[in-house]
C-alpha positions in Angstrom: -9.6 10.4 -11.7 -9.2 6.8 -12.6 -8.1 4.8 -9.0 -4.1 4.9 -10.5 -4.1 8.1 -11.2 -5.0 8.7 -6.9 -2.4 5.9 -6.2 -0.1 8.1 -8.8 -1.0 11.4 -6.7 -0.7 9.8 -3.2 2.7 8.2 -4.1 4.0 11.7 -5.4 2.1 13.5 -2.0 4.9 11.5 0.3 8.0 12.8 0.8 11.4 11.5 -0.9 12.3 9.0 2.1 8.8 7.4 2.2 9.1 6.9 -1.3 12.2 5.2 -1.6 11.0 2.8 1.7 8.0 2.0 -0.5 10.1 1.2 -3.5 11.9 -0.8 -0.8 9.3 -2.6 0.3 7.8 -3.8 -2.9 10.8 -4.8 -4.7 10.8 -7.2 -1.1 7.3 -8.2 -1.5 7.4 -9.0 -5.0 3.8 -8.6 -5.6 1.5 -10.8 -7.3 -0.9 -8.5 -8.5 -3.3 -10.7 -10.0 -3.0 -12.0 -5.6 -2.8 -8.6 -3.9 -3.9 -6.1 -6.0 -6.9 -5.9 -4.4 -6.1 -5.8 -1.1 -3.6 -3.3 -2.5 -5.1 -0.8 -3.8 -8.3 -0.6 -1.3 -5.4 0.0 2.0 -4.4 2.8 -1.1 -7.6 3.9 -1.2 -8.5 4.3 1.6 -5.3 6.2 2.2 -6.4 8.9 -1.0 -10.2 9.0 0.4 -9.2 9.5 4.2 -7.7 12.0 5.8 -4.7 13.5 5.3 -2.4 13.0 7.7 1.6 11.9 7.9 1.9 8.4 8.9 4.2 7.3 10.9 6.2 4.4 9.3 5.2 2.3 12.2 1.9 2.5 10.7 3.1 1.7 7.0 4.3 -1.3 8.2 1.5 -2.5 9.9 -1.0 -2.1 6.8 1.5 -4.0 4.6 1.4 -6.6 7.3 -2.3 -7.0 8.0 -2.3 -7.3 4.3 0.1 -9.6 3.7 -1.5 -12.3 6.6 -5.1 -11.2 5.2 -4.1 -12.7 2.1 -1.9 -15.6 2.4 -4.7 -16.4 4.2 -7.4 -16.2 2.3 -5.1 -18.5 0.0 -4.4 -20.7 3.5 -8.5 -21.5 2.5 
């Protein structure tokens, strides 16, 4: 299984509301895949490979904010 297919499979496991929130979040953030993809990939792979339990909205937002914060700090360094 490729990393992309693992991520796609994980996204498909989200319920409709979570998929919608993810789509909105991605649209808002307008991710620069060249800059953000390693962090995003790492977090998504952790989700796919780790224990599969539902995450709350707060959990997902915390992960997203941490990744963005780390990405911004690397850019400013």
